[in-house]
C-alpha positions in Angstrom: 0.0 0.0 0.0 1.3 3.4 -0.9 1.0 6.2 1.6 2.6 9.0 -0.5 -0.7 10.6 -1.3 -1.2 11.2 2.4 2.5 11.9 3.2 4.0 13.8 0.3 7.6 13.6 1.6 7.6 9.9 0.7 7.7 10.9 -3.0 11.0 12.7 -2.4 13.0 10.3 -0.3 13.2 7.1 1.6 12.2 8.4 5.0 13.8 6.1 7.6 13.9 8.7 10.4 10.6 8.5 12.3 12.7 7.9 15.4 13.9 11.5 15.0 10.6 13.0 13.9 7.3 11.8 12.4 6.1 13.2 9.2 3.1 15.5 8.4 0.1 14.2 6.5 -2.0 16.3 4.1 -5.2 15.8 6.1 -3.4 17.1 9.2 -2.0 20.0 7.3 -5.5 20.9 6.1 -6.9 20.6 9.6 -4.1 22.9 10.9 -4.7 25.4 8.1 -8.4 25.5 8.9 -7.7 25.9 12.6 -5.5 29.0 12.0 -7.9 30.4 9.5 -10.7 30.1 12.1 -8.3 31.8 14.6 -7.7 34.6 12.1 -11.3 35.5 11.8 -12.7 34.6 15.2 -10.0 35.6 17.7 -10.8 34.5 21.2 -14.0 32.8 20.1 -11.8 30.0 18.9 -11.1 29.1 22.5 -14.7 28.7 23.3 -14.6 25.0 22.5 -11.0 24.3 23.6 -12.3 22.1 26.4 -14.1 19.9 23.9 -10.9 19.3 21.9 -8.9 18.5 25.0 -11.6 16.2 26.4 -11.9 14.4 23.1 -8.1 13.9 22.9 -7.9 12.5 26.4 -10.7 10.1 25.6 -9.1 9.0 22.4 -5.7 8.5 24.0 -7.3 6.4 26.9 -9.1 4.3 24.3 -6.1 3.8 22.1 -3.8 2.8 25.0 -6.4 1.5 27.4 -5.6 3.8 30.2 -8.1 5.3 32.7 -9.6 8.5 31.4 -9.3 10.2 34.8 -5.6 9.2 34.9 -4.7 10.6 31.5 -3.2 14.0 31.2 -1.9 16.3 28.4 1.6 17.8 28.5 3.7 19.7 25.9 6.3 16.9 25.7 7.8 14.0 27.6 10.4 16.1 29.4 7.9 18.4 30.9 5.6 15.6 31.9 8.5 13.6 33.5 9.9 16.6 35.4 6.4 17.4 36.7 6.0 13.8 37.9 9.4 13.8 39.6 8.5 16.9 41.5 5.5 15.0 42.9 7.6 12.2 44.3 9.2 12.1 47.8 12.9 12.9 47.8 13.6 9.7 49.7 13.0 7.5 46.5 15.9 5.5 45.2 16.0 5.2 41.4 17.2 2.5 39.0 18.2 3.9 35.6 19.8 2.5 32.4 23.2 4.1 31.9 22.9 4.9 28.2 19.2 6.0 28.3 17.9 9.2 26.9 19.3 12.2 28.8 15.8 13.5 29.4 15.2 10.4 31.5 18.4 10.2 33.5 19.4 13.8 34.0 16.3 15.1 35.7 16.6 12.3 38.3 20.3 12.8 38.9 20.1 16.7 38.9 17.4 16.6 41.6 19.7 14.7 43.9 17.7 11.5 44.0 19.8 8.5 45.1 20.2 6.2 42.1 22.0 3.2 40.6 22.4 2.6 36.9 22.6 -0.5 34.8 24.7 -0.7 31.6 22.8 -1.4 28.4 23.5 -4.8 26.9 21.9 -6.7 24.0 19.8 -8.5 26.7 19.4 -6.1 29.5 16.6 -7.8 31.4 18.9 -10.1 33.5 21.0 -7.1 34.5 17.9 -5.1 35.5 16.6 -7.9 37.6 19.9 -8.4 39.3 20.1 -4.6 40.0 16.6 -4.6 41.5 17.6 -7.4 43.9 20.9 -5.8 44.8 20.1 -2.1 45.1 16.4 -2.4 46.1 15.2 0.7 44.3 11.8 2.2 44.9 11.5 3.5 41.3 12.6 2.1 38.0 12.6 4.7 35.2 13.5 3.8 31.6 12.7 4.2 28.0 10.6 1.4 26.7 12.6 1.5 23.5 16.2 2.6 23.8 16.8 5.6 21.5 20.3 4.6 20.4 20.3 0.8 20.2 16.6 0.3 19.5 16.4 -2.4 22.2 12.8 -2.7 23.5 12.5 -3.9 27.0 10.4 -7.0 27.1 6.9 -6.1 28.2 6.4 -9.5 29.9 9.5 -8.9 31.9 8.0 -5.6 33.2 4.8 -7.5 34.2 6.9 -10.1 36.0 8.8 -7.4 37.9 5.6 -5.8 39.0 4.2 -9.1 40.1 7.2 -9.8 42.2 7.8 -6.2 43.4 4.4 -4.7 43.6 5.6 -1.6 45.5 8.2 -0.7 42.9 7.1 2.3 40.9 7.8 1.7 37.2 7.9 4.7 34.9 8.4 4.4 31.1 9.3 6.9 28.4 7.0 5.9 25.6 8.3 8.4 23.0 10.1 5.8 20.9 7.3 3.3 21.4 3.8 4.8 21.5 2.2 4.5 18.1 4.3 1.5 16.9 2.4 -1.4 18.5 -0.7 -2.3 20.5 -0.4 -1.4 24.2 -2.7 -2.0 27.1 -1.4 0.4 29.8 -3.8 -0.9 32.5 -2.4 -4.4 32.3 1.2 -3.5 31.5 2.5 -3.4 35.1 3.7 0.2 34.6 2.7 3.0 36.9 3.4 5.8 34.4 4.0 6.1 30.7 4.9 9.5 29.4 5.3 10.3 25.7 5.8 13.1 23.3 3.6 13.0 20.2 5.9 14.2 17.5 7.6 10.9 16.6 5.6 7.7 16.0 2.3 9.3 16.9 2.7 11.7 13.9 1.2 14.6 15.9 3.8 17.3 15.2 5.7 19.2 17.9 4.3 20.7 21.2 2.2 17.8 22.4 2.4 14.7 24.6 0.6 12.8 27.3 0.9 11.1 30.7 -0.9 7.9 31.8 -0.8 7.0 35.5 -1.8 3.9 37.4 -4.2 4.2 40.4 -1.3 3.1 42.6 1.0 6.0 41.6 -1.8 8.6 41.5 -2.7 7.7 45.1 0.9 7.9 46.2 1.2 11.5 44.7 -2.1 12.6 46.2 -1.0 11.4 49.7 2.1 13.7 49.5 0.8 16.8 47.8 -2.9 17.5 48.4 -2.8 19.5 51.7 -3.2 22.8 49.9 -6.8 23.6 48.9 -7.6 23.8 45.2 -8.3 27.2 43.7 -11.9 28.2 43.4 -11.9 30.3 40.2 -14.9 29.4 38.0 -12.7 28.7 34.9 -10.8 26.0 36.9 -14.0 24.2 37.8 -13.5 20.4 37.4 -9.8 20.5 37.7 -8.2 18.2 40.2 -4.8 18.4 41.8 -2.9 16.5 39.1 -4.7 18.4 36.3 -3.3 21.6 37.8 0.2 20.1 38.0 0.3 18.5 34.5 -1.9 21.0 32.7 -1.3 24.4 34.2 -2.3 27.4 32.1 -3.7 27.2 28.6 -3.4 24.2 26.4 -2.6 24.9 22.8 -5.6 23.9 20.6 -3.4 23.8 17.5 -0.8 21.4 19.0 -3.1 19.2 20.9 -5.8 19.3 18.2 -3.1 18.1 15.8 -2.3 15.1 18.1 -6.0 14.4 18.3 -6.3 14.3 14.5 -3.3 11.9 14.4 -4.8 9.6 17.1 -8.0 9.4 15.1 -5.9 8.4 12.0 -3.9 5.8 13.9 -7.2 4.4 15.3 -8.6 4.2 11.8 -5.7 2.0 10.7 -5.5 0.1 14.0 -2.3 -0.3 16.1 -2.4 -4.0 15.5 -2.2 -3.4 11.7 0.5 -0.7 12.2 2.5 -3.2 14.2 2.1 -5.9 11.6 3.0 -3.7 8.6 6.0 -2.1 10.2 7.4 -5.3 11.8 7.1 -7.0 8.4 9.6 -4.7 6.8 11.7 -4.6 10.0 12.0 -8.4 10.0 13.3 -8.2 6.4 15.7 -5.4 7.3 17.1 -7.2 10.4 17.7 -10.3 8.3 19.4 -8.3 5.6 21.5 -6.4 8.1 22.5 -9.6 9.9 23.7 -11.2 6.7 25.9 -8.2 6.1 27.4 -8.4 9.6 25.7 -5.1 10.7 23.8 -6.5 13.7 24.7 -9.1 16.2 23.4 -12.6 17.0 22.1 -11.4 20.4 20.2 -8.5 18.9 18.5 -10.5 16.1 17.6 -13.2 18.5 15.5 -11.1 20.8 11.9 -12.1 20.9 10.5 -8.6 21.3 11.8 -6.1 18.7 11.3 -2.4 18.1 11.0 -0.5 14.9 14.5 1.1 15.0 18.0 -0.3 14.8 21.5 1.1 14.9 24.0 0.1 12.2 27.8 0.5 12.7 28.4 2.6 9.5 31.3 4.9 8.9 30.7 8.7 8.5 31.3 8.6 4.8 28.7 5.8 4.4 26.2 7.9 6.3 26.9 10.9 4.0 26.4 8.6 1.0 22.9 7.7 2.3 22.0 11.3 2.8 23.2 12.2 -0.7 20.9 9.5 -2.1 17.9 10.9 -0.2 17.8 8.2 2.4 16.9 10.1 5.6 18.3 8.7 8.8 20.3 9.9 11.8 23.6 9.5 13.5 23.1 8.2 17.1 25.8 6.9 19.4 28.6 5.4 17.3 26.4 4.3 14.4 23.5 5.2 12.1 20.0 4.8 13.3 17.4 3.4 10.9 13.7 3.4 11.7 10.7 2.0 9.9 7.0 3.0 10.4 3.9 1.7 8.7 4.4 4.0 5.7 7.8 2.5 4.8 8.0 -0.2 2.2 10.2 -2.9 0.9 11.3 -0.5 -1.8 12.7 1.8 0.9 14.7 -1.1 2.3 15.9 -2.2 -1.1 17.2 1.3 -1.9 19.0 1.4 1.4 20.6 -2.0 0.9 21.6 -1.1 -2.7 23.5 2.0 -1.5 25.1 0.1 1.4 26.3 -2.7 -1.0 27.6 -0.3 -3.6 29.5 1.7 -1.0 31.0 -1.5 0.5 32.1 -2.7 -2.9 33.8 0.7 -3.6 35.9 0.5 -0.4 
């Protein structure tokens, strides 16, 4: 199936860079244009229905990811959501982190002075994580569901098993490199919080994101932070304590309305279909990369795979890809390649062709 009619950039390149930024669709552009045209002629009247837009987005997110509506909040991005959550936790918490995780996960924990231990990332990190939990006895485990450099996805069954054996451990996941790539049932995931930006795999553009909380974590925060009475201004009617923390001030109808349009589009395709389509090309890609010695036995043998992978390419090879309109990113010591549902076997074939031609020229 060709998606170039909806996503015009696909006619100009092989876009293998959703892990960096998702692409804009024509219908979303048209919605955004209409939104701003309405703002142009109606001014403040545009905001009259902003609560409807935000309420619809929360409902659609909770339906898509099976989170409780009352535990789903809107934030401008992952970093703001995570920093806000950290400020609601007791300073006595001890964190377990992954040492090569995204800086927006680790730095806010470390800079706030929380006690922490970290685990080096390996091709199979679950054993090291479990050993660290037993050794350091953390009260919070914070990590990216999909590691942004290596593309390793932490096994979801492993997370459920940890929660079963350590029910008091607070488990917080960065979903920015995961949400929008596969089916996900937050309520049965074993996680206490998943926070995500919407500009990557959710295809919502910049300036939007969301937070999903478990009842367990929500109650823990309420126990610590609800001694101050809520404001009584009429325009804040219906806001609870966490709404005022995660959603202070005005929410942008353009940015969050854009995410809502993208959620509706993802729902129309179905996350199960998105996962099936993208993993089909990813499986072919992993096999092709493995046969060329570009990924290891341990990585290709993982049961649970993400939609991004890192190839140990030299800088001149990366530049060759860019020159041939294969859009990707340098991350860590390699080149990160990522596939979404709009990528095809043709994109993969072009990538392999350039890699093989460059290898023969060396």
